[in-house]
C-alpha positions as CSV (number, residue, x, y, z in Angstrom):
1,X,112.6,43.4,87.5
2,X,109.7,41.1,85.6
3,X,106.2,43.1,86.3
4,X,104.3,39.9,88.1
5,X,107.8,40.0,90.8
6,X,107.1,44.0,91.3
7,X,103.8,43.4,92.1
8,X,104.6,40.6,94.5
9,X,107.1,42.5,96.1
10,X,104.8,45.1,96.8
11,X,102.2,43.5,98.2
12,X,104.3,41.6,100.5
13,X,105.7,45.2,101.4
14,X,102.2,46.3,102.1
15,X,101.3,43.4,104.3
16,X,104.5,43.9,106.3
17,X,103.9,47.8,107.0
18,X,100.5,46.4,108.5
19,X,101.7,44.4,111.0
20,X,104.4,46.7,112.0
21,X,101.4,49.2,112.7
22,X,99.2,46.2,115.0
23,X,103.1,45.9,116.4
24,X,103.3,49.5,117.2
25,X,99.6,49.7,118.5
26,X,100.3,46.8,120.7
27,X,103.9,48.0,122.0
28,X,102.3,51.4,122.5
29,X,98.9,49.7,125.1
30,X,102.1,47.8,127.3
31,X,103.9,50.4,127.8
32,X,100.8,52.4,129.1
33,X,100.4,49.0,130.8
34,X,103.9,49.6,132.4
35,X,103.3,53.4,132.9
36,X,106.6,53.8,130.8
37,X,107.1,57.9,129.4
38,X,109.8,56.8,127.1
39,X,108.4,53.7,125.7
40,X,104.8,55.5,125.1
41,X,106.5,58.2,123.0
42,X,108.7,55.5,121.1
43,X,105.7,53.0,120.8
44,X,103.3,56.6,119.4
45,X,106.4,57.6,117.1
46,X,106.6,54.2,115.9
47,X,103.1,54.1,114.8
48,X,103.0,57.7,113.5
49,X,106.0,56.3,111.2
50,X,104.7,53.5,110.0
51,X,101.2,55.1,109.2
52,X,102.8,57.5,106.9
53,X,105.4,55.0,105.0
54,X,102.1,52.6,104.7
55,X,99.9,55.7,103.3
56,X,103.0,56.2,101.0
57,X,103.2,52.3,99.4
58,X,99.2,52.7,99.0
59,X,99.8,56.2,97.1
60,X,98.9,58.6,99.5
61,X,101.9,61.2,100.0
62,X,102.5,62.3,103.2
63,X,101.9,66.1,102.3
64,X,98.3,64.4,101.4
65,X,98.8,62.9,104.6
66,X,99.2,66.3,106.4
67,X,96.7,68.0,104.6
68,X,94.1,65.9,105.3
69,X,94.8,65.8,108.9
70,X,94.6,69.7,108.9
71,X,91.4,69.4,107.1
72,X,89.9,66.9,109.9
73,X,91.0,69.3,112.2
74,X,89.4,71.6,111.0
75,X,86.1,70.2,110.9
76,X,86.4,68.2,114.3
77,X,86.7,72.3,116.1
78,X,83.6,73.1,113.9
79,X,82.0,70.0,115.0
80,X,83.0,71.0,119.2
81,X,84.5,68.1,119.8
82,X,85.1,67.2,123.1
83,X,88.8,67.3,123.1
84,X,88.7,71.0,121.6
85,X,86.3,72.2,124.1
86,X,88.3,70.2,127.3
87,X,91.6,70.7,126.6
88,X,91.6,72.7,123.0
89,X,93.8,69.7,121.8
90,X,92.5,70.0,118.3
91,X,93.6,73.4,117.7
92,X,97.2,73.1,119.3
93,X,97.5,70.4,117.3
94,X,96.8,72.1,113.8
95,X,98.9,74.9,114.9
96,X,101.8,72.7,115.6
97,X,101.2,71.3,112.1
98,X,100.7,74.0,110.2
99,X,103.8,75.3,112.1
100,X,106.0,72.2,110.4
């Protein structure tokens, strides 16, 4: 494949993935409005999947995303994030990621 066609294809895929992320956010908000637990879960899974793939297309490995996420969770814990203080969500997610 000629270099210019490959670059165009890669740019098109990135733009498509960006619209997928926005679409999944929209579907999540609609599911929340409707109160559909199954659709909320499906929308969240789709959003996470599209985010990982978009990151990969942008040159960020899945492992790097996971490591950056764990670092961010540690930082939020140290800074006393409200979700950690109220519900221990930060610690819970960090533990989940470490066990994978």
